MARKOL-987959 format. One record per atom (N, C-alpha, C): residue in three letters; atom name; x, y, z. Coordinates in nm, 2 decimals. Layout:
REM MARKOL-987959
{rest:ALA, atom:CA, c1:X, c2:Y, c3:Z}
...
//
This chain:
REM MARKOL-987959
{rest:MET, atom:N, c1:-2.31, c2:-1.52, c3:-4.83}
{rest:MET, atom:CA, c1:-2.24, c2:-1.54, c3:-4.74}
{rest:MET, atom:C, c1:-2.18, c2:-1.40, c3:-4.75}
{rest:ALA, atom:N, c1:-2.28, c2:-1.26, c3:-4.82}
{rest:ALA, atom:CA, c1:-2.25, c2:-1.15, c3:-4.74}
{rest:ALA, atom:C, c1:-2.33, c2:-1.16, c3:-4.66}
{rest:ILE, atom:N, c1:-2.45, c2:-1.23, c3:-4.66}
{rest:ILE, atom:CA, c1:-2.57, c2:-1.23, c3:-4.46}
{rest:ILE, atom:C, c1:-2.47, c2:-1.28, c3:-4.38}
{rest:ILE, atom:N, c1:-2.36, c2:-1.39, c3:-4.36}
{rest:ILE, atom:CA, c1:-2.28, c2:-1.39, c3:-4.26}
{rest:ILE, atom:C, c1:-2.17, c2:-1.28, c3:-4.20}
{rest:ALA, atom:N, c1:-2.13, c2:-1.21, c3:-4.33}
{rest:ALA, atom:CA, c1:-2.03, c2:-1.09, c3:-4.30}
{rest:ALA, atom:C, c1:-2.06, c2:-1.03, c3:-4.21}
{rest:VAL, atom:N, c1:-2.20, c2:-0.98, c3:-4.23}
{rest:VAL, atom:CA, c1:-2.27, c2:-0.88, c3:-4.20}
{rest:VAL, atom:C, c1:-2.29, c2:-0.87, c3:-4.05}
{rest:THR, atom:N, c1:-2.34, c2:-0.98, c3:-4.03}
{rest:THR, atom:CA, c1:-2.40, c2:-1.02, c3:-3.91}
{rest:THR, atom:C, c1:-2.28, c2:-1.05, c3:-3.81}
{rest:CYS, atom:N, c1:-2.14, c2:-1.13, c3:-3.83}
{rest:CYS, atom:CA, c1:-2.06, c2:-1.12, c3:-3.79}
{rest:CYS, atom:C, c1:-2.01, c2:-0.99, c3:-3.73}
{rest:LEU, atom:N, c1:-2.01, c2:-0.91, c3:-3.78}
{rest:LEU, atom:CA, c1:-1.95, c2:-0.72, c3:-3.80}
{rest:LEU, atom:C, c1:-2.05, c2:-0.68, c3:-3.72}
{rest:SER, atom:N, c1:-2.20, c2:-0.74, c3:-3.70}
{rest:SER, atom:CA, c1:-2.27, c2:-0.61, c3:-3.61}
{rest:SER, atom:C, c1:-2.25, c2:-0.70, c3:-3.43}
{rest:ILE, atom:N, c1:-2.29, c2:-0.82, c3:-3.43}
{rest:ILE, atom:CA, c1:-2.22, c2:-0.91, c3:-3.33}
{rest:ILE, atom:C, c1:-2.06, c2:-0.83, c3:-3.30}
{rest:LEU, atom:N, c1:-1.99, c2:-0.82, c3:-3.36}
{rest:LEU, atom:CA, c1:-1.85, c2:-0.74, c3:-3.29}
{rest:LEU, atom:C, c1:-1.86, c2:-0.61, c3:-3.24}
{rest:THR, atom:N, c1:-1.97, c2:-0.52, c3:-3.33}
{rest:THR, atom:CA, c1:-1.93, c2:-0.35, c3:-3.28}
{rest:THR, atom:C, c1:-2.01, c2:-0.36, c3:-3.16}
{rest:GLN, atom:N, c1:-2.13, c2:-0.46, c3:-3.17}
{rest:GLN, atom:CA, c1:-2.22, c2:-0.46, c3:-3.02}
{rest:GLN, atom:C, c1:-2.09, c2:-0.46, c3:-2.88}
{rest:ALA, atom:N, c1:-2.02, c2:-0.51, c3:-2.88}
{rest:ALA, atom:CA, c1:-1.93, c2:-0.55, c3:-2.76}
{rest:ALA, atom:C, c1:-1.93, c2:-0.41, c3:-2.71}
{rest:GLN, atom:N, c1:-1.92, c2:-0.43, c3:-2.55}
{rest:GLN, atom:CA, c1:-1.90, c2:-0.32, c3:-2.51}
{rest:GLN, atom:C, c1:-1.75, c2:-0.28, c3:-2.51}
{rest:PRO, atom:N, c1:-1.72, c2:-0.10, c3:-2.55}
{rest:PRO, atom:CA, c1:-1.60, c2:-0.06, c3:-2.53}
{rest:PRO, atom:C, c1:-1.55, c2:-0.04, c3:-2.44}
{rest:VAL, atom:N, c1:-1.38, c2:-0.08, c3:-2.42}
{rest:VAL, atom:CA, c1:-1.29, c2:-0.06, c3:-2.32}
{rest:VAL, atom:C, c1:-1.29, c2:0.07, c3:-2.29}
{rest:ASN, atom:N, c1:-1.31, c2:0.06, c3:-2.15}
{rest:ASN, atom:CA, c1:-1.28, c2:0.26, c3:-2.11}
{rest:ASN, atom:C, c1:-1.15, c2:0.23, c3:-2.06}
{rest:SER, atom:N, c1:-1.09, c2:0.34, c3:-2.15}
{rest:SER, atom:CA, c1:-0.92, c2:0.39, c3:-2.09}
{rest:SER, atom:C, c1:-0.91, c2:0.41, c3:-1.96}
{rest:SER, atom:N, c1:-1.02, c2:0.49, c3:-1.94}
{rest:SER, atom:CA, c1:-1.03, c2:0.59, c3:-1.76}
{rest:SER, atom:C, c1:-0.99, c2:0.46, c3:-1.69}
{rest:ALA, atom:N, c1:-1.10, c2:0.37, c3:-1.72}
{rest:ALA, atom:CA, c1:-1.11, c2:0.25, c3:-1.60}
{rest:ALA, atom:C, c1:-0.96, c2:0.21, c3:-1.54}
{rest:SER, atom:N, c1:-0.91, c2:0.16, c3:-1.71}
{rest:SER, atom:CA, c1:-0.76, c2:0.05, c3:-1.67}
{rest:SER, atom:C, c1:-0.68, c2:0.15, c3:-1.66}
{rest:VAL, atom:N, c1:-0.70, c2:0.28, c3:-1.70}
{rest:VAL, atom:CA, c1:-0.59, c2:0.39, c3:-1.60}
{rest:VAL, atom:C, c1:-0.58, c2:0.42, c3:-1.39}
{rest:LYS, atom:N, c1:-0.73, c2:0.38, c3:-1.37}
{rest:LYS, atom:CA, c1:-0.71, c2:0.44, c3:-1.27}
{rest:LYS, atom:C, c1:-0.68, c2:0.27, c3:-1.18}
{rest:GLU, atom:N, c1:-0.66, c2:0.17, c3:-1.21}
{rest:GLU, atom:CA, c1:-0.64, c2:0.05, c3:-1.20}
{rest:GLU, atom:C, c1:-0.47, c2:0.01, c3:-1.21}
{rest:ASN, atom:N, c1:-0.42, c2:0.08, c3:-1.27}
{rest:ASN, atom:CA, c1:-0.29, c2:0.07, c3:-1.34}
{rest:ASN, atom:C, c1:-0.21, c2:0.17, c3:-1.22}
{rest:THR, atom:N, c1:-0.25, c2:0.28, c3:-1.20}
{rest:THR, atom:CA, c1:-0.20, c2:0.36, c3:-1.10}
{rest:THR, atom:C, c1:-0.22, c2:0.33, c3:-0.98}
{rest:GLU, atom:N, c1:-0.09, c2:0.37, c3:-0.90}
{rest:GLU, atom:CA, c1:-0.06, c2:0.33, c3:-0.75}
{rest:GLU, atom:C, c1:-0.11, c2:0.46, c3:-0.65}
{rest:ILE, atom:N, c1:-0.18, c2:0.46, c3:-0.56}
{rest:ILE, atom:CA, c1:-0.23, c2:0.55, c3:-0.46}
{rest:ILE, atom:C, c1:-0.13, c2:0.55, c3:-0.38}
{rest:SER, atom:N, c1:-0.05, c2:0.72, c3:-0.44}
{rest:SER, atom:CA, c1:-0.01, c2:0.78, c3:-0.36}
{rest:SER, atom:C, c1:0.02, c2:0.77, c3:-0.14}
{rest:LYS, atom:N, c1:0.11, c2:0.70, c3:-0.09}
{rest:LYS, atom:CA, c1:0.10, c2:0.72, c3:0.01}
{rest:LYS, atom:C, c1:0.16, c2:0.84, c3:0.10}
{rest:PRO, atom:N, c1:0.14, c2:0.89, c3:0.19}
{rest:PRO, atom:CA, c1:0.15, c2:1.02, c3:0.22}
{rest:PRO, atom:C, c1:0.25, c2:0.97, c3:0.36}
{rest:TYR, atom:N, c1:0.32, c2:0.87, c3:0.35}
{rest:TYR, atom:CA, c1:0.46, c2:0.85, c3:0.38}
{rest:TYR, atom:C, c1:0.58, c2:0.75, c3:0.34}
{rest:ARG, atom:N, c1:0.65, c2:0.75, c3:0.39}
{rest:ARG, atom:CA, c1:0.78, c2:0.67, c3:0.32}
{rest:ARG, atom:C, c1:0.84, c2:0.57, c3:0.40}
{rest:ILE, atom:N, c1:0.90, c2:0.47, c3:0.37}
{rest:ILE, atom:CA, c1:0.93, c2:0.38, c3:0.50}
{rest:ILE, atom:C, c1:1.10, c2:0.34, c3:0.46}
{rest:HIS, atom:N, c1:1.19, c2:0.34, c3:0.53}
{rest:HIS, atom:CA, c1:1.36, c2:0.35, c3:0.43}
{rest:HIS, atom:C, c1:1.36, c2:0.23, c3:0.58}
{rest:THR, atom:N, c1:1.47, c2:0.14, c3:0.54}
{rest:THR, atom:CA, c1:1.51, c2:0.04, c3:0.58}
{rest:THR, atom:C, c1:1.67, c2:0.03, c3:0.57}
{rest:THR, atom:N, c1:1.73, c2:0.02, c3:0.71}
{rest:THR, atom:CA, c1:1.89, c2:0.02, c3:0.69}
{rest:THR, atom:C, c1:1.94, c2:-0.08, c3:0.77}
{rest:GLY, atom:N, c1:1.95, c2:-0.19, c3:0.73}
{rest:GLY, atom:CA, c1:2.00, c2:-0.34, c3:0.81}
{rest:GLY, atom:C, c1:1.86, c2:-0.33, c3:0.90}
{rest:LYS, atom:N, c1:1.87, c2:-0.33, c3:1.05}
{rest:LYS, atom:CA, c1:1.83, c2:-0.34, c3:1.16}
{rest:LYS, atom:C, c1:1.74, c2:-0.23, c3:1.17}
{rest:GLN, atom:N, c1:1.76, c2:-0.10, c3:1.12}
{rest:GLN, atom:CA, c1:1.69, c2:0.01, c3:1.18}
{rest:GLN, atom:C, c1:1.62, c2:0.08, c3:1.03}
{rest:VAL, atom:N, c1:1.49, c2:0.09, c3:1.06}
{rest:VAL, atom:CA, c1:1.35, c2:0.19, c3:1.02}
{rest:VAL, atom:C, c1:1.32, c2:0.30, c3:1.05}
{rest:THR, atom:N, c1:1.30, c2:0.31, c3:0.97}
{rest:THR, atom:CA, c1:1.27, c2:0.50, c3:0.96}
{rest:THR, atom:C, c1:1.15, c2:0.52, c3:0.88}
{rest:ILE, atom:N, c1:1.03, c2:0.61, c3:0.93}
{rest:ILE, atom:CA, c1:0.92, c2:0.61, c3:0.91}
{rest:ILE, atom:C, c1:0.89, c2:0.76, c3:0.89}
{rest:LYS, atom:N, c1:0.88, c2:0.82, c3:0.77}
{rest:LYS, atom:CA, c1:0.87, c2:0.94, c3:0.71}
{rest:LYS, atom:C, c1:0.73, c2:1.00, c3:0.69}
{rest:SER, atom:N, c1:0.68, c2:1.08, c3:0.73}
{rest:SER, atom:CA, c1:0.51, c2:1.13, c3:0.65}
{rest:SER, atom:C, c1:0.50, c2:1.29, c3:0.62}
{rest:THR, atom:N, c1:0.44, c2:1.29, c3:0.55}
{rest:THR, atom:CA, c1:0.43, c2:1.44, c3:0.51}
{rest:THR, atom:C, c1:0.31, c2:1.46, c3:0.63}
{rest:MET, atom:N, c1:0.24, c2:1.42, c3:0.73}
{rest:MET, atom:CA, c1:0.18, c2:1.48, c3:0.81}
{rest:MET, atom:C, c1:0.22, c2:1.38, c3:0.97}
{rest:ASN, atom:N, c1:0.19, c2:1.44, c3:1.07}
{rest:ASN, atom:CA, c1:0.20, c2:1.40, c3:1.18}
{rest:ASN, atom:C, c1:0.19, c2:1.22, c3:1.18}
{rest:ILE, atom:N, c1:0.22, c2:1.14, c3:1.25}
{rest:ILE, atom:CA, c1:0.19, c2:0.98, c3:1.27}
{rest:ILE, atom:C, c1:0.14, c2:1.03, c3:1.39}
{rest:LYS, atom:N, c1:0.01, c2:0.96, c3:1.41}
{rest:LYS, atom:CA, c1:-0.05, c2:0.98, c3:1.53}
{rest:LYS, atom:C, c1:0.00, c2:0.82, c3:1.64}
{rest:SER, atom:N, c1:-0.01, c2:0.74, c3:1.54}
{rest:SER, atom:CA, c1:0.02, c2:0.57, c3:1.61}
{rest:SER, atom:C, c1:0.15, c2:0.47, c3:1.51}
{rest:ILE, atom:N, c1:0.20, c2:0.37, c3:1.58}
{rest:ILE, atom:CA, c1:0.25, c2:0.29, c3:1.50}
{rest:ILE, atom:C, c1:0.27, c2:0.14, c3:1.56}
{rest:ILE, atom:N, c1:0.24, c2:0.10, c3:1.47}
{rest:ILE, atom:CA, c1:0.21, c2:-0.07, c3:1.57}
{rest:ILE, atom:C, c1:0.33, c2:-0.18, c3:1.44}
{rest:VAL, atom:N, c1:0.41, c2:-0.26, c3:1.47}
{rest:VAL, atom:CA, c1:0.48, c2:-0.34, c3:1.40}
{rest:VAL, atom:C, c1:0.50, c2:-0.46, c3:1.47}
{rest:TRP, atom:N, c1:0.43, c2:-0.56, c3:1.42}
{rest:TRP, atom:CA, c1:0.45, c2:-0.73, c3:1.40}
{rest:TRP, atom:C, c1:0.46, c2:-0.79, c3:1.27}
{rest:THR, atom:N, c1:0.51, c2:-0.93, c3:1.36}
{rest:THR, atom:CA, c1:0.56, c2:-0.97, c3:1.29}
{rest:THR, atom:C, c1:0.49, c2:-1.08, c3:1.23}
{rest:SER, atom:N, c1:0.51, c2:-1.25, c3:1.13}
{rest:SER, atom:CA, c1:0.44, c2:-1.27, c3:1.07}
{rest:SER, atom:C, c1:0.32, c2:-1.38, c3:1.17}
{rest:ASP, atom:N, c1:0.45, c2:-1.41, c3:1.28}
{rest:ASP, atom:CA, c1:0.34, c2:-1.48, c3:1.36}
{rest:ASP, atom:C, c1:0.21, c2:-1.35, c3:1.48}
{rest:GLY, atom:N, c1:0.24, c2:-1.27, c3:1.47}
{rest:GLY, atom:CA, c1:0.14, c2:-1.22, c3:1.56}
{rest:GLY, atom:C, c1:0.21, c2:-1.10, c3:1.67}
{rest:HIS, atom:N, c1:0.37, c2:-1.15, c3:1.66}
{rest:HIS, atom:CA, c1:0.42, c2:-1.09, c3:1.78}
{rest:HIS, atom:C, c1:0.46, c2:-0.93, c3:1.79}
{rest:ARG, atom:N, c1:0.36, c2:-0.85, c3:1.82}
{rest:ARG, atom:CA, c1:0.42, c2:-0.70, c3:1.84}
{rest:ARG, atom:C, c1:0.53, c2:-0.70, c3:1.88}
{rest:PHE, atom:N, c1:0.62, c2:-0.62, c3:1.87}
{rest:PHE, atom:CA, c1:0.73, c2:-0.59, c3:1.90}
{rest:PHE, atom:C, c1:0.76, c2:-0.40, c3:1.97}
{rest:VAL, atom:N, c1:0.65, c2:-0.32, c3:1.88}
{rest:VAL, atom:CA, c1:0.65, c2:-0.19, c3:1.84}
{rest:VAL, atom:C, c1:0.51, c2:-0.19, c3:1.88}
{rest:GLU, atom:N, c1:0.47, c2:-0.08, c3:1.95}
{rest:GLU, atom:CA, c1:0.35, c2:-0.01, c3:1.96}
{rest:GLU, atom:C, c1:0.34, c2:0.12, c3:2.04}
{rest:GLN, atom:N, c1:0.38, c2:0.21, c3:1.98}
{rest:GLN, atom:CA, c1:0.38, c2:0.32, c3:2.04}
{rest:GLN, atom:C, c1:0.24, c2:0.44, c3:1.96}
{rest:LYS, atom:N, c1:0.19, c2:0.50, c3:2.06}
{rest:LYS, atom:CA, c1:0.04, c2:0.58, c3:2.05}
{rest:LYS, atom:C, c1:0.11, c2:0.72, c3:2.05}
{rest:ASP, atom:N, c1:0.01, c2:0.83, c3:2.00}
{rest:ASP, atom:CA, c1:0.05, c2:0.94, c3:2.06}
{rest:ASP, atom:C, c1:0.20, c2:1.01, c3:1.99}
{rest:VAL, atom:N, c1:0.23, c2:0.93, c3:1.91}
{rest:VAL, atom:CA, c1:0.37, c2:1.01, c3:1.84}
{rest:VAL, atom:C, c1:0.39, c2:1.11, c3:1.82}
{rest:ASN, atom:N, c1:0.30, c2:1.21, c3:1.74}
{rest:ASN, atom:CA, c1:0.29, c2:1.33, c3:1.66}
{rest:ASN, atom:C, c1:0.38, c2:1.40, c3:1.61}
{rest:THR, atom:N, c1:0.48, c2:1.34, c3:1.56}
{rest:THR, atom:CA, c1:0.53, c2:1.40, c3:1.49}
{rest:THR, atom:C, c1:0.53, c2:1.35, c3:1.33}
{rest:GLY, atom:N, c1:0.65, c2:1.40, c3:1.24}
{rest:GLY, atom:CA, c1:0.68, c2:1.33, c3:1.10}
{rest:GLY, atom:C, c1:0.72, c2:1.24, c3:1.10}
{rest:SER, atom:N, c1:0.80, c2:1.17, c3:1.19}
{rest:SER, atom:CA, c1:0.93, c2:1.08, c3:1.17}
{rest:SER, atom:C, c1:0.93, c2:1.02, c3:1.27}
{rest:TYR, atom:N, c1:0.94, c2:0.88, c3:1.23}
{rest:TYR, atom:CA, c1:0.96, c2:0.75, c3:1.37}
{rest:TYR, atom:C, c1:1.07, c2:0.68, c3:1.30}
{rest:ASN, atom:N, c1:1.13, c2:0.63, c3:1.40}
{rest:ASN, atom:CA, c1:1.25, c2:0.53, c3:1.38}
{rest:ASN, atom:C, c1:1.27, c2:0.45, c3:1.49}
{rest:PHE, atom:N, c1:1.25, c2:0.31, c3:1.48}
{rest:PHE, atom:CA, c1:1.30, c2:0.19, c3:1.56}
{rest:PHE, atom:C, c1:1.41, c2:0.09, c3:1.51}
{rest:ARG, atom:N, c1:1.45, c2:0.00, c3:1.64}
{rest:ARG, atom:CA, c1:1.52, c2:-0.08, c3:1.56}
{rest:ARG, atom:C, c1:1.43, c2:-0.23, c3:1.58}
{rest:ILE, atom:N, c1:1.51, c2:-0.31, c3:1.48}
{rest:ILE, atom:CA, c1:1.45, c2:-0.44, c3:1.47}
{rest:ILE, atom:C, c1:1.46, c2:-0.51, c3:1.54}
{rest:THR, atom:N, c1:1.40, c2:-0.57, c3:1.67}
{rest:THR, atom:CA, c1:1.49, c2:-0.65, c3:1.78}
{rest:THR, atom:C, c1:1.43, c2:-0.81, c3:1.82}
{rest:VAL, atom:N, c1:1.38, c2:-0.82, c3:1.67}
{rest:VAL, atom:CA, c1:1.34, c2:-0.98, c3:1.65}
{rest:VAL, atom:C, c1:1.41, c2:-1.02, c3:1.54}
{rest:ASN, atom:N, c1:1.45, c2:-1.19, c3:1.49}
{rest:ASN, atom:CA, c1:1.49, c2:-1.23, c3:1.36}
{rest:ASN, atom:C, c1:1.43, c2:-1.22, c3:1.25}
{rest:GLU, atom:N, c1:1.36, c2:-1.21, c3:1.20}
{rest:GLU, atom:CA, c1:1.21, c2:-1.22, c3:1.09}
{rest:GLU, atom:C, c1:1.30, c2:-1.16, c3:0.96}
{rest:LYS, atom:N, c1:1.25, c2:-1.18, c3:0.88}
{rest:LYS, atom:CA, c1:1.29, c2:-1.10, c3:0.72}
{rest:LYS, atom:C, c1:1.15, c2:-1.06, c3:0.68}
{rest:ILE, atom:N, c1:1.01, c2:-1.08, c3:0.72}
{rest:ILE, atom:CA, c1:0.93, c2:-1.01, c3:0.69}
{rest:ILE, atom:C, c1:0.78, c2:-0.96, c3:0.79}
{rest:LEU, atom:N, c1:0.80, c2:-0.80, c3:0.80}
{rest:LEU, atom:CA, c1:0.71, c2:-0.77, c3:0.93}
{rest:LEU, atom:C, c1:0.59, c2:-0.68, c3:0.81}
{rest:PHE, atom:N, c1:0.52, c2:-0.66, c3:0.92}
{rest:PHE, atom:CA, c1:0.37, c2:-0.59, c3:0.89}
{rest:PHE, atom:C, c1:0.40, c2:-0.44, c3:0.98}
{rest:VAL, atom:N, c1:0.36, c2:-0.31, c3:0.93}
{rest:VAL, atom:CA, c1:0.33, c2:-0.18, c3:0.93}
{rest:VAL, atom:C, c1:0.20, c2:-0.14, c3:0.95}
{rest:ARG, atom:N, c1:0.13, c2:-0.04, c3:1.03}
{rest:ARG, atom:CA, c1:0.07, c2:-0.01, c3:1.05}
{rest:ARG, atom:C, c1:0.05, c2:0.15, c3:1.11}
{rest:ILE, atom:N, c1:-0.01, c2:0.21, c3:1.03}
{rest:ILE, atom:CA, c1:0.04, c2:0.34, c3:1.07}
{rest:ILE, atom:C, c1:-0.06, c2:0.43, c3:1.03}
{rest:GLN, atom:N, c1:-0.14, c2:0.49, c3:1.15}
{rest:GLN, atom:CA, c1:-0.21, c2:0.59, c3:1.20}
{rest:GLN, atom:C, c1:-0.18, c2:0.72, c3:1.18}
{rest:LEU, atom:N, c1:-0.26, c2:0.83, c3:1.11}
{rest:LEU, atom:CA, c1:-0.17, c2:0.93, c3:1.05}
{rest:LEU, atom:C, c1:-0.29, c2:1.03, c3:1.16}
{rest:ALA, atom:N, c1:-0.25, c2:1.16, c3:1.16}
{rest:ALA, atom:CA, c1:-0.33, c2:1.28, c3:1.22}
{rest:ALA, atom:C, c1:-0.50, c2:1.29, c3:1.19}
{rest:ASP, atom:N, c1:-0.48, c2:1.25, c3:1.03}
{rest:ASP, atom:CA, c1:-0.62, c2:1.27, c3:0.96}
{rest:ASP, atom:C, c1:-0.71, c2:1.18, c3:1.02}
{rest:GLY, atom:N, c1:-0.64, c2:1.07, c3:1.10}
{rest:GLY, atom:CA, c1:-0.73, c2:0.94, c3:1.07}
{rest:GLY, atom:C, c1:-0.70, c2:0.88, c3:1.00}
{rest:LYS, atom:N, c1:-0.65, c2:0.83, c3:0.88}
{rest:LYS, atom:CA, c1:-0.67, c2:0.76, c3:0.78}
{rest:LYS, atom:C, c1:-0.54, c2:0.62, c3:0.84}
{rest:THR, atom:N, c1:-0.56, c2:0.54, c3:0.82}
{rest:THR, atom:CA, c1:-0.50, c2:0.39, c3:0.90}
{rest:THR, atom:C, c1:-0.45, c2:0.38, c3:0.75}
{rest:TYR, atom:N, c1:-0.32, c2:0.30, c3:0.77}
{rest:TYR, atom:CA, c1:-0.23, c2:0.23, c3:0.63}
{rest:TYR, atom:C, c1:-0.17, c2:0.12, c3:0.68}
{rest:SER, atom:N, c1:-0.22, c2:0.03, c3:0.60}
{rest:SER, atom:CA, c1:-0.07, c2:-0.11, c3:0.62}
{rest:SER, atom:C, c1:0.01, c2:-0.15, c3:0.54}
{rest:GLU, atom:N, c1:0.11, c2:-0.22, c3:0.57}
{rest:GLU, atom:CA, c1:0.21, c2:-0.24, c3:0.49}
{rest:GLU, atom:C, c1:0.28, c2:-0.37, c3:0.50}
{rest:LYS, atom:N, c1:0.35, c2:-0.44, c3:0.43}
{rest:LYS, atom:CA, c1:0.40, c2:-0.56, c3:0.44}
{rest:LYS, atom:C, c1:0.57, c2:-0.52, c3:0.40}
{rest:ILE, atom:N, c1:0.63, c2:-0.54, c3:0.47}
{rest:ILE, atom:CA, c1:0.80, c2:-0.47, c3:0.47}
{rest:ILE, atom:C, c1:0.89, c2:-0.61, c3:0.47}
{rest:GLY, atom:N, c1:0.95, c2:-0.61, c3:0.39}
{rest:GLY, atom:CA, c1:1.06, c2:-0.70, c3:0.40}
{rest:GLY, atom:C, c1:1.23, c2:-0.63, c3:0.45}
{rest:ILE, atom:N, c1:1.29, c2:-0.70, c3:0.53}
{rest:ILE, atom:CA, c1:1.41, c2:-0.68, c3:0.59}
{rest:ILE, atom:C, c1:1.53, c2:-0.75, c3:0.55}
{rest:GLN, atom:N, c1:1.66, c2:-0.74, c3:0.55}
{rest:GLN, atom:CA, c1:1.71, c2:-0.75, c3:0.50}
{rest:GLN, atom:C, c1:1.82, c2:-0.86, c3:0.64}
//
């Protein structure tokens, strides 16, 4: 009986340890350098760095905002379509591109 207990304990202790730093990285969200605010049909995008370009489209692929050379930290637009879900792609001055799905009431 003692041999079985020692064998079981040795098997359990050989399991891979939980890497706490890896689990912390998975649970933390990377902060975005911009914020999207919606008020009715008005959308405002504010960024900590200049916005280079913005594209907004519907779930069926219809683009209704496509603005290049924005070169400012804030951009707002009015939604002209009757959609509840929109997709936004923001390219910042440092060349990084972010995409996000937003819901509209």
